[in-house]
N, C-alpha and C positions, 0 to 999 in steps of 0.2 A: 021591873019589867018594861017600864016606859023608856028606860034609858038604853035598852038593848038594840033597838033599830038604829039609833043614832051612832052607836059604836060600830055596828056592822057597816053603816054607810061610810064612816071614816076609814075603816079597814079596806073596803072596796076601792075608795079613792086612792089610798096609799098603794094598793096593788096595781091600780091602773097607772099611777105615776112610775112605779118600778118597771112595768111592762114597756111603757113609752121610752124610759131610759135604756132599757136593754135593746129595744128596736133601733134607737139612735146609734148605740155602740155597734150593733151589727151592720148598720148602713155605713158607718165610718170605716169599719174593718173591710167591707166589700169595696168601698172606694179606694182604700189603700192597696188592696189586692189588684184592682184594675189598673191603678197607676204603675204598680210594679210590673204587671204583665205587659203594659204598653212600653215601658222602658226596656224590658228584655226583648220585646219584638223588634224595637228599633235597633238594638245592638246586634242581634243575631239575624235580622232580616226575616223573621217568621211573622206570619199574619196573626193579629190578635183574634181571639175567639176561636182558636184551633182546638179547643177542648181541654178538659182538665188533664188528660194524659199528656198532651203535647206541652202544655205549660209546665207540668211537673218535670217532663224530660228536659226542656230547654233551660229551666231555671235550676241551677246548681247552687245549693246553699253554701255559704262560706264555711271553712272549717272552724271548729271551736277554738277559743283562745288557748286552751291547754294542749292542742295537738302539736307534735314536734314539726319543725320546719324541714322539708325534704328538698335537697339541692337538685336542680335539673341536670340531666346527663349531658356531657359535652359532645360536640360534633365528633364523630370518629376520625375525620381528617385532621381536626385540630388536636386530637389526642395522640397522633403519631408524631414522633420527633422529626424535626426538620432534616436531620442528616439521613434518617432512614427513608424519608420520602424522596430525597435527592438520589440516594443509592438505588431505590426501586425504579425511579424514572430512567436513570442511566442503565440499570440492569436489563430492562426489557428491550431497550434500544440496542444494547450490545448483543442480546440474544438474537434479535432480528438480523443484525449485521453478520453474526456468526453463522446463522442459517443461510443467509445469502451467499457468503463465501463458501460454505460447504457445498451448496448446490452448484456454484460456479466451478469449484474444483472437481466435482463429479463430472460435469459436462466436459471440462478440459481433459480429464483423464480418459473419457470415452473417445475423444477425437485428438488424442495426444500427438499422433503422427502429423495430422494436419496443422495443429498449432505450432509444433516445432519446425515444420517445413516453412510455414509462413513467417515465423520469427527469424529463421535463417535467411529467408528472402529479404526481410527488412534490413538485416545486418549487411548483406551483400549489396543491397540497393544503396544503403548509406555510404558504403565504400566506393561504389561506382558512379553515384549521382554527380559528383563534381566533374568527372570526366565527360559525362553527357552534356553538362552545362558549358564546358569549355568548347566542345565540338560544335554546339549550337551557336555559340558566340562567334566561332570562326566561319560560320556561313552554312553549315550542313543542316539539312532538314531534321526535324525531330525524330522521324522514323529511322533515317539513315544513321544519325548519331547514336540512337539507342541500339540499333543492330550492331554497329561497329564496336561499341563499348561492351555489349553483352558477349559477342562472339570472342573478342580478345580476352575478356575476363575468364570465360569458361574454358577457352583453349589453354590459357596459362595455368589455370588450376588443374586441368586434365594432364598437361605435360608434367607438372610437378608430381602428381600422383603416380603417373607412369614411370617417372624417373626413380621415385622411391622404390616402387615394386621391382623395377629392373635391377637396381643396386642390391636389394636384398636377395633376389633370386640368383644374381650373378656371383655374389660372395657367400652363398649359403654353404657350399662344400668347404671352402677354406675356413669359414667361420666355425663350422662344426669341428674341424681339426683343431683350430685355435682354442675353442671352448674346452675340448677334452684335454689338451695340453695345459690350459690354464687351470683346470680343476686338479690335475696332477700336481702342478706347481703349488697351488693353494694348499693341497693336502700335505705336501712336504714342508711348506712354511708353517702350517699349524703344528706339525710334529716337532719342528725345531723351535717353535715359539715358546715364550715363558708361560703360556697358558696351561701347560701340562696336559695337552690333548694326546691321547693314545691312539694307536692304529685301530684297536678294537672299538673305541667310541665312534671313530669315523665310519668304520664298516657297519656298525649298528645303525647309524643315521642313514647311510645309503640303503641298507636293507629295509628300514622302515619306510623310506620313500618308495622303494620298489614294491613293497607289499601294499602300500596305500594306493599306488597306481593300479596294481593288479586287482585289488578288491573293489575299486571304484570304476572299473572299466565301463559298466553299464551307465553310470552317471556321466562319465566323460563322453560316451557315445551320444547320450541324450543332449548333453551340452553342445556337442558338435551339430546335432540336428537343429537345436535352438539357434546356434550360430548361423545356420543356413537361413532360418526364418528371419533372423535379425538382418542378414545381408539383403534379403528381398525387401524388407521394410526400409532399409537404408536407401536402396536404389529407388524405391517408390517415393520416399521423402525427398530425395535429391531431384527427381524429375518434377515434383510439385514445387520445390523451391526455385528451380530454374524457370518454370512456367510463370510463377508468381513474380519473380524478379523482372522478367521481360515486361509484364504489364505495369509493374510499379515504376520502372524506368520510363516507360512510354507515356503512361496515363496516370501518374501518381497524383497530379493536381485534381483531376476530375474525380478520382476515387475519394480524395479527402473532402471535396465539396459534397459528394454524395453521403459521406459519413456525417458531415455536419447537418444535413437535412434530417437525420435520425435523432438529433439532439433536440430537446425541448427549446422552444423559442426564447424563453427567459434565460436559459443557460448557454445559448448558442454563442453570444459575443465572447464570453469568458473562454469557452472551449476553442473558439476560432483563434484567440490570441495565444492560448497555451500550446496549440498544435505545432506551429512553426518553431517555438522555443524548444519543445521536446525533440523535434527532428534535428535541430542544431546540436542539442546535447548528444543525441545518438550518433550523429555524424562525427562529432568531435571525439567521442569515445572510440568508435570503430577505427577511425584513421589513426588516433594516437596509439591504440593497442596494436594495430598492424605495424606501425613504425617501431614501437618498442620491441615487439616480438621479432621483427626482422633483425634488429640490432643484436638481440640476444642470440638468435640463431647463427648469425654471421660470426660473432666473436667466439661463442662456445664451439661452433663448427671448426673455426680456425685452430682453436686450442686442441680439439680432438685430432685434427689432421696433423699438426706438428708433433703430437705425442704418439703418432702412428697407431691410433685406435681404429680398428676396422669399422666400416659402416659410418664414417664420419658425416657424410652428406645425409643419409637417411635419418641419423640421429639429430642432425641440425633441423631437418624438416619436422621431426616429431617435437622438438623444442619449440619451433615456431607455432605449431598447432596447439600445443598444450599451454602456450602463453596466453591464450584466450580464456583460460580458466584461472582467475586470480588466485594467488597464494598456493593453491593445491597443484595447479599445473606446473609451476616452476619446480616444486619439490619432486613431483613424480618424474618429470623429464630429466631433471638433474640426477635423480637416483638411478634412472635407467642408464644414463651415460656412464655413471660410476660403476655400475654392475658389469656393463659390457667391458669397460677397461679392466676391471678386476679379473674377470674370467679369461680375458684374452692376453693381457699384457702384464698382469701382476699387481702386487699391492702398491708399489711405488707409483706406477702410472695411474692407478686408481686414486691415490692421494693427490696427485697433481691435477687430475681431472676435477676432483672435488674442490680444490683451491680455485681453479678457473671458474667453475660453476658458481661458487659462492661470491667470488669477486665480481663477476658479471651481474649477478642478482643484486648485490649491494649497490652497484652503480645504477642499475635499473630503478631500484626502490627509492634512492635518495637523490638522483639527478635526472634520469630520463623521464620518469612518470610525472614528477612535479613540473618539469620544464616543458614537456610536450603536451600533456593533458591540461596543465594549468588549472584555472578556475572553471573550466567548462564542465568538469565532472567532479563535484564536491560530495563525496560519500565517505562517511566515517569508517575507519578500518573495522570496527566492530560490526557495522552494518554489512560490510563486505563479507566477513567471515560467516555471519549468520545467514545471509542471503545465499551464499555458495552452498552452505550445508543444507539449507532448506530446498534449494533447487536440485541438488544432487539426490536428496531423499525422495523428491516428488517425481522427477523425470530423468534421473541418471546424469550422464555426462552432458546431454543437451540442456537439461535444466540448470546445471552448474555454469554452463557457458552464457546462458541468457539471463541469469539471475542478477548480475551486477548492472548491466545496461538497463534492465527493467527497473531496478531500484533507483538508478541515476535519473532516468526519465520521470519516474514517479515523483522524485524529490523536486525536479524542476517544475512539473505541472502543479504540484501542491503549493509550492512557493509562489508561483505566478497567480494561481487562483486566490490565494489568501491576500496578496497585494491588490489584486483586481477587486475583490470584495470590499476591502477597506476603502479603496478609491471610489467605488460606486456608492458606498455609504456616505462618504464625505461629500460627494457630488449632489446626492439627493437630500442631504440634511438642509434645514432652513438656513438661509444666509444670515449672518449677524446684522444687527441694525442698531441704530442709536449710538450710544457711547461705545458699545462693544464693537460696532463696525468701524468707528473712528480709531479705536485702539488697535484693531487688526489691520488697518490700512497702512500702506507703506509711507513712512515719514522721510522726507528728504534730509540729508545731512546738514548740520548747521553751516550757514554761509554759502550753501550751494544755490545756483540760479534756479528759478522755477522751471518745472518741466513744461514742454510744449505738447499740446494734443495733436491729433491727426490733422485737424483743420488749420494748424499753425497758431492757434490762440494759446496763450500761456495759461497753465493750470495753477490755481492758487495752492499754496502749501496747505497741508492738512492742519497745521497749527492755527492758521487763520479760520479754517472751518470750525475748529473747536471753539475759538473765541466767539464766533457767530452763534454757535449752539448755546 
């Protein structure tokens, strides 16, 4: 029993030591937790001592070693292929351009009469402007030169129109008799031809034509009323064109300067340079087309006159007018002359007229247009065909007339603006320096004397400058 207190004392001492060791380990663990909290607060910017919940939320334990690695998702822009991104960028820009063109075409179709009248005034002005300049150089004031040119031009066009109407009305009775006789001769020729056409077939065709006219009387009447409306619109457009031509001849330069003020300042120098070049292209096109059309009308008219085809002069005027529609106008006017010769003079005369028309058109296409127009109007034949077709679909005959000059002017403007943009980029690019500048500097030919500067001093060759460098 005497040994029991001693053993209990040793047990209490051991328990005391164990408790001290546990306390030390707890303190060490608290110190490690505090250090980890301070490190996380420095990294995340959170204040230490924010509470147990804040520390637990900010401190994310690392994944265990056995967890699978998960790859990060790529950026959506980087995931799209380069070609698709380029197509998308070009696509929405094309949509914006298409929408702009659609709105522009809607506006033009709403004021189609005004647009066509102003375009016709531009064409007439391009044809008459050289005459105004010659009269001004001869000493006439600007107003008087403009008045004389405009009055003479309008009077000549009016006399030509009156002469055509007078010829048609004067020869209408004889032309009707000749047409009836020509139809009878054509019927006899078909009956005797190797095509095996019978009299019953010809009568059936005539009866079908008569029935078609009889059943469509209302449509023909409405077409006649529409023709009256078209005539009123034509007279209105002609007055607008005459009024616009007077102001363009008299004050065209001021109008152009006013238009330039509407252009943004950064694009103004390029537009100011493209405008005169576009006007020269338009002037060259109009003058060249007038000369070519006049030659066609004279030679085909002479052929019709010597072949005794009636209405030779009105047909020549129609050939002159239709020549302003490239490709299509020559075909239509030539076909009209052949049909008139066929129904009035017979098959042989029609064949001779066809030969004359084809010969003149071949001379026009291979000699006159390349020689007269030259390089002033450089438009590919495919562009001519497509532009005439598009212009005819949009605005009829007026659109077909103005399509080719519009394409020619656009070609000139785009070409100049492209060259101007390249020149501006080269001018604003940093100049070469160092060895590059010496390489691009002009080098005198071997054995040539040194060049002299403006002040009379001789300039050292570039080779010596390279040696010094």
